[in-house]
C-alpha positions in Angstrom: 28.2 -21.2 6.3 24.8 -22.7 7.2 24.4 -20.0 9.7 25.2 -17.4 7.2 22.4 -18.7 4.8 19.7 -18.7 7.7 20.8 -15.1 8.4 20.5 -14.0 5.0 17.2 -15.8 4.5 15.7 -14.2 7.7 16.8 -10.8 6.2 15.0 -11.4 3.1 12.1 -12.6 5.0 12.0 -9.5 7.0 12.7 -7.4 4.2 9.3 -8.8 2.6 7.3 -8.4 5.8 8.5 -4.9 5.9 7.4 -4.2 2.4 4.3 -5.9 3.0 3.4 -3.7 6.1 4.2 -0.6 4.2 1.8 -1.5 1.3 -0.8 -2.3 4.1 -0.3 1.0 5.8 -0.3 3.0 2.6 -3.5 1.5 1.4 -4.9 2.3 4.7 -3.8 5.8 4.6 -4.6 6.7 1.0 -8.4 6.3 0.9 -8.7 9.2 3.6 -6.2 11.4 1.7 -8.3 10.8 -1.5 -11.4 11.6 0.1 -10.2 15.0 1.4 -8.9 15.9 -2.3 -12.5 15.2 -3.6 -11.5 13.0 -6.9 -15.1 12.4 -7.6 -15.9 15.9 -8.6 -14.7 15.4 -12.2 -16.5 12.0 -12.2 -19.8 13.2 -11.1 -21.1 14.5 -14.5 -20.5 10.9 -16.1 -22.8 9.4 -13.6 -25.3 11.9 -13.3 -28.4 11.1 -15.8 -29.5 14.0 -17.9 
């Protein structure tokens, strides 16, 4: 039973590490995709002084 608890805890830790890795990968992949999509086109008139 103790070994089963260790296996369950290691599985949860592995799932958390996998989710964290996916989050870091997505955060690294999204800014280049957003730059290619030109998201600042509609925000440009707000920051340009008239």
